N, C-alpha and C positions, 0 to 999 in steps of 0.2 A: 797610184796602184799600178798603172800601165808601165810607168818608168821602172818600178821595182821588178815587174815581170820581165822587162827587156834586159835588165842587168843581171837577173838571177835565174833566167829561164832554164839554163842547163841543170843547175842544182835542183830546181823545182821539178823538172822533168824526171831526173833521177829518183827523187823522193816519191814522185807519183808512181813510177814503175815499182819501186820497193813496196809501196802500200798495196799495189795491185797484187803482187806476189804474196804478201803476208795476209791480206784479206781473203784471197782465194784459198790458201792452205788451211786457214782456220775453219771455214765453213765446209770445205771439202772433207776434212777429217771427220767432222760430225756426221756427214752423210755416209761416207765410206765405212767408218767404224761400225755404224748401226747395221749396214748391209753385210758386213763381215761377221755379224753375230756377237759383237762385243756387248757385254752387259752395260747397263746404265752406270753402275759403279766403276767398271773398268774405264768407260769413256770419261767419267768425271776425273779419275786419276790422270788419264792421258792429258786432259785439258789443263789440269792444275800444273802439270810439268812445265808448260810455257811460262807461267808466272813465277815459278821457282827460279828458272833460268833468267828471266827478265830482271828479277830483283837482284840476284847476285851479279848479273852483267852490269847493271847500272852502278853498282858499288865498286866493281873491279876495273871497269873500262878506263877510268882516269889514270890508274896506275899503269895499265898496259900502254896507254898512249905516252905517258912519261918515259917509259922504258924504250919503246921501239918506234914511236911516232905515229901520226895519224894514218898515213898511207898504208903502212904495213898492217896495222890493226884492221883497217877497213878491208883490205884485200884478203887477209886471213879469215876473218869472220864471215865475209861474203862467200868465200869458198865453202865454208862449213854449211852455210844456209843452202846453197845450190845443191850440195851433195845430199843433204838430209831430205830435201824436197823430192829427190828422185828415189831415195831409199825407202820412203814411206810405202810406196806401192810394192816394193820388192820384199818387204818384211812386215806384212799385216798381222802384227802380234802386239797385244796390249803393253807388255813389258818393253819391247823394242820401241814402240811408239812413244811411251812415256820418256824413255831415255833420250830419244831423238827430239822430243818436244822441249826437254830441258836444254839441250844443246842449241836448238833453234831459237828459243827464248833468250838465252844468254847472248847468242850471236846478233840477233836483231837489236837487242838493247845496246850493245857496243856499237853497232853500225849506226844507230840513231844518234848516239852521243857524238860520233865523229862527224856524220853528215850535218847534223844540226849546229855543231860548233863551226863548221865551214860556212854554213848559211848565215850564221850570226856574224862571222868575221867579214863576210861579203857585204853586209848591210852597214849603213852609216847611222849616226845618231838621229839624223833627220828622218830616215825612212825605216828605222828598225821596227817600229810598231806596225807599219803597213806590211813589212816583210813577214813578220810572224803571223799576222792575220791571213795573208795570202797563203802561207805555209799550212795553216790550219785548214783552210778551204781545200787546198790540194790534197791533204791527208784524207779528208772526208770523201772527196770525189774519187780518190783512188780506191778506198775501201768499198764504197757503194758500187762503183763500176766493176770491181772484182766479183761481186755477187752475180752480175750478168754473165761473166766468163764461166760460171759454173754450168751454164747451159750449152756450151759449145762442144762438149764431148761427154762420153759416158763416165760418171764418177767411179764406176766399177773397173775402169781400165787404167792405163798408164798416162794417157795423153794430158789430162789436167795437171798431174804432178809435174810432167815435163814442161808444160806451159808456165807453171808457177816458177820452176827453176830457171827457165830461160828469161822470164821477166826480171827476176832478181839479178841474174848475171848481166843482162843488158843494162840494168840501171847503173852499174858501176861506171860505164863508159862516159856518160855526160857529166857525172860528178867528178871523176878523177881527171878528166881532160879540161875541166873548167876552173879548177881551184888552184890558187897559189898556196905555198906552204902555210898552213894555219898556225896560229900561235898555240903554245901548249895550253891544253885545257886544265884549268885548276879547279878542282872540286871544292865545294864548301863543306866544312865539317858540320854535321848536323848538331842541333841542340840535344841535350840528354832528353830521353822520353819523359822523365818526370817534370823537367822544366817546361817542356812543350805542352804537356797536359795541364800544368798549373797555369800557363799563360792563356790557353784557350781550350777548356774541356770540350766545348761543342765542336771546335775545329778538329781536335784530336779524335774524338769518338766518331764524328761524322765521316772523317777520312777513312778510318778503319772500316766502318759499315759500308761505305761506298766501294771499298775494295771487294767486299763480299758480294755486292750487287754487280759491279762491272764484270768481274771475271766469270761469274755464273751466267750473266746475261750474254756476254760475247762468246764465252766458251761453250755454252750448252744450248744456245738458241737453235743451232742446226740439228742437234741431237733431239731436242723437243719436237721440231718439225718432222723429223724422220719417224719418231715414235707415234705421232698422230697421223702418219701416212700422208703427209703433204707430198706433192710432186717436187722434183728437183727445182722446177721453175718457181713453184710457190715458196719453197724454202729460201731461195735466193731473194725473192721479193720481200719476204718476211724479215730476213736479216738486214736487208738494205733499208727497210723502213725504220729500223732502230737508229741507224746512223743518220738518215735524213732528218729524223726528229731532232737529233742532237745538233745538226748543222743549222737547222732553221730556228730553233729556240734559243740558241746560245746568246745571240746579241740582244734580242728583246729583253730577256731576263737580266742580262748584264746592264741594260739601261735602267731598269727598275732597281737593280742592286745599288747603284750609285745615288739613288734618290729616296731611299727609305731604310728603316731598321732592317738590317739583313736577317736578323733572327726571325722576324715575321715572314719574310719572303721564304726563308729556308723551311719554316714550319708549314706555310701554305703549300709549297711545292711537294713536300713529303706527304702531307695529308691528302692532297689531290691524287698523287700517284698511288698511295696506299689504297684509297677507295676504288680507283679504276682497276688496279691489279687484282684486288680481292674479288671484284665483280667479274673479272676475267676468269678467275678460278671457279666461281660459283655458276657462271652461265657460259657454257661451252657453245659459242656462237659460230657463225660461218667464217670464211676466210677474210672477209672485209673487216669483221670484228677483230680478228687477230692482228690485222694491219694497224687498226686504231690503237690496240694495246701496245704494239711494238713502237709506234710513233710516240706515244705518251711516255713510255719508260725511257726511251732514248732522249726525248726532249726534256725530261726532268733530270735524269741522272747526270748527263754531260755538264749542264750548267752548274749543278750542285757541286761538282768537283772544284770548279773555279770559285764558287761562292764560299766554300769552306776555306780555301786558300786566302781569299780577300778578307773574310771575317777574322781569321787568325791574325793577319797583318794589322788589323785595326788596333790590336793591343800590343804592338811591338814598336820598338825604335827602328829606324831605317836600317841601321847596321846589323840588326838581328833577323831581318826578313828572309834573306837568302838561306840562312841556317835553318830557320823554321820550315821553309818550303822543302828543304832536303829531308828534314825529319818527317814531315807529313807524307812525302813520297814513300818513305820506308814503311810507315804505318799502313798506308794504303796497300803497299805490296804484300805485307803480311796477311791482310784481309783477303787479298786477291788469291793467295795460295789456297786458302781454306774454302773459298766460295764454291767452286765447281764440285768439290767432294761432298759438301753438305747438301747441295742441290741434287747431286747424283743419288745420294742416299734417299732423299725425299721422293724423287721421281721413281726410284726402284720400289719403294714401299707403298706410296700413296697414288701413283699414277702420274702420267705426263703433265696434267694440268696443275700439279703442285708446283710447277715452274712459276706460275703466277702467285700462288700462295706464298712461296718463298720470297719473291720480290716484294709483294704487298706487306708481308710481315716485317721485313727489314725496314721498309719505308715507314710503317706504323711505329716501330721502335724509335726511329730517328725523330718522328713527329713528337712522341712523348718526351724524349730527352731534350729536344729543343724547347718545348713548353716548360719543362723543369728548369732549364738554364735561364729562361726569361725571368724566373722568380729569384734568381741568385744574385744578379747584379744588373745595374741599369745599362742600357745600350749606349755606346758612344754617340755623340752628336753626328748627324749625317755629314755636316761640314768638315768634320775631323777624321772621317773614315778614309781608308785607302781606296784607290781606284780598282774596279773590277777589270781583270784581264782574262780573256778567253783562253783556256788551256785544255788540250785534249788529254784524256786519261792515258793515251798511248804515247804521249810525248816523253822525252827523256828529261833528266834534271836540267839539261842545258836550256831547254825552252822554258821550263818552269822558272828558272832563275832569271832568264832574260825578261819574261813577262812581268816578274816582280819588279825588276829594275825599271821597266817601262812605266809601270804604275807609280813607282816612287818618283820618277822624273816628272810625270804629269802632275802629281800632287805638289811637288816643289815649284813647278812652273805656275800653277794656279795660286799657290801661296804668295809667290812673288808678285803676281799681277794684282792680288788683293791688297798687298801693302802699298803698291804704287797708287 
């Protein structure tokens, strides 16, 4: 791991700065929008805009790269990000913010595709797994640290928006100065949605439902905190607890995933999360209780994303895994667009604590569907299942495809050792 860090430190530093800027702007908008008097519905539409842009960006970035190259795409989209981050404070209007969130979501998606393809190109077959694990850790550290930056200036002013813009601008330097020309990024054509659903109904439905969970959780958590009158410091800690939960629980859950029926693990995680979230909606506790809820939902939902990918791969031939992963990303993105708007409507009509009702309800639905699917066909033998690879919901298709290839390589290596 240390050798990987030495060889890729500049790329990883650039990605850390990118995540600092992105993590700060997401939480900052939730606090600032509420202070500006935006309604919950208006804020939910603003937050959905990012996921609209992100979905289209992930689909269009490969074609842009093929036309003008990695460096030009990276520089152009990075310029858009820096400009929009400053313009947020200059135009505090729901419509303007929604349009800017679409632009920034599109731009971040394309930047991730380029930067992550460079990172993948810098890795070797021997250290690619460690490189992607280190990248996931850097992502989480960046987002968690960004929540602390929320406290260095007044969210009602310009300074925090300028800080986010500077962080993104500075992130380009270590990335652009450390990379050699990257090979052209070739996107994988996804499966048809019908075939993907027929292959793994649980993976398909679960990925869509998790899109509803992720976008609402990450997009509206700061809005929830502002509505219940948490301080800026408390909001930053609350949001950070979500990501810390995901970072800590990803690998233990992955260990269990490779050693048991994944449907049982999926069912158990969803059931536990549903019970805890619905308890959070029913019993409005103190701030410590809110941190427990944040840690639980982050610790459950992040590994579930990787679990659904791994479970779907259990029913696929190796040559179809990348296409299926691309399809699941699209399905997840469709759910992500709707999530904040549904939650915003609920919070506007039933109060802020319907935040937990929404999350608990979705987890309960996933529990029921997982139980239903367990009655429809037997589980594959544990010895024949694909490996679990940790993947962040914020990763581009590049990382998801690389993680799938790593899991395939591990499976083939173990199969070869078994035959020997």
